C-alpha positions as CSV (number, residue, x, y, z in Angstrom):
1,M,-2.1,38.8,12.7
2,S,-3.5,39.3,9.2
3,C,-2.3,42.4,7.5
4,Y,-5.7,44.1,7.4
5,F,-7.0,43.2,10.9
6,R,-5.7,46.4,12.4
7,H,-7.9,48.3,10.0
8,I,-11.1,46.6,11.0
9,Q,-11.0,46.6,14.8
10,E,-14.4,48.3,14.9
11,I,-16.0,45.5,13.0
12,F,-14.5,42.9,15.4
13,K,-15.7,45.1,18.3
14,D,-19.2,45.3,16.9
15,A,-19.3,41.6,16.3
16,G,-18.1,40.9,19.9
17,I,-15.0,39.1,18.7
18,T,-11.7,39.1,20.5
19,I,-8.9,38.0,18.1
20,S,-6.6,35.3,19.5
21,T,-4.1,32.8,18.2
22,H,-6.8,30.2,18.3
23,N,-9.3,32.0,16.1
24,K,-7.4,34.4,13.8
25,K,-6.9,32.0,10.9
26,Q,-10.5,30.9,11.0
27,I,-11.7,34.5,11.0
28,D,-9.3,35.5,8.3
29,Q,-10.6,32.6,6.1
30,A,-14.2,33.6,6.9
31,I,-13.6,37.2,5.8
32,H,-12.0,36.1,2.6
33,E,-14.9,33.7,1.9
34,F,-17.4,36.5,2.7
35,L,-15.7,38.7,0.2
36,G,-15.2,36.0,-2.4
37,I,-11.4,36.5,-2.4
38,T,-8.8,33.8,-2.6
39,Y,-7.4,33.1,0.9
40,K,-4.1,34.9,1.7
41,D,-4.7,37.7,-0.9
42,C,-4.2,40.4,1.7
43,P,-4.0,43.6,-0.6
44,T,-7.2,42.7,-2.4
45,T,-9.0,41.9,0.8
46,L,-8.0,45.2,2.4
47,K,-9.2,47.1,-0.7
48,A,-12.6,45.3,-0.6
49,L,-12.9,45.9,3.2
50,K,-12.3,49.6,2.7
51,T,-15.3,49.6,0.4
52,I,-17.4,47.7,2.9
53,M,-16.4,50.0,5.7
54,I,-18.2,53.0,4.0
55,D,-21.3,51.0,3.0
56,K,-23.4,50.6,6.2
57,Q,-25.5,47.7,4.8
58,K,-22.5,45.7,3.6
59,R,-20.6,46.4,6.9
60,D,-23.6,45.3,8.9
61,L,-23.7,42.0,6.8
62,L,-20.1,41.3,7.6
63,V,-20.6,42.1,11.3
64,Q,-23.6,39.7,11.4
65,E,-21.7,37.0,9.6
66,L,-18.9,37.2,12.1
67,K,-21.3,37.3,15.0
68,T,-23.0,34.2,13.8
69,A,-19.8,32.3,13.2
70,Y,-17.8,33.3,16.2
71,R,-19.9,34.1,19.2
């Protein structure tokens, strides 16, 4: 599992997503794309996600993006 997934379980829950071996890479890539961060740059991604977690509007945008892509 991606290094930051354990920190954003509430986002996955709100988006109605269950992480599996079949979808984790796609979700990881989608999150990197949403954030505008090069794929596989885990530390930068986690730092950006921590900022998003405290900004309700940005958090809601990420949840909506994931809902649209993976429901």
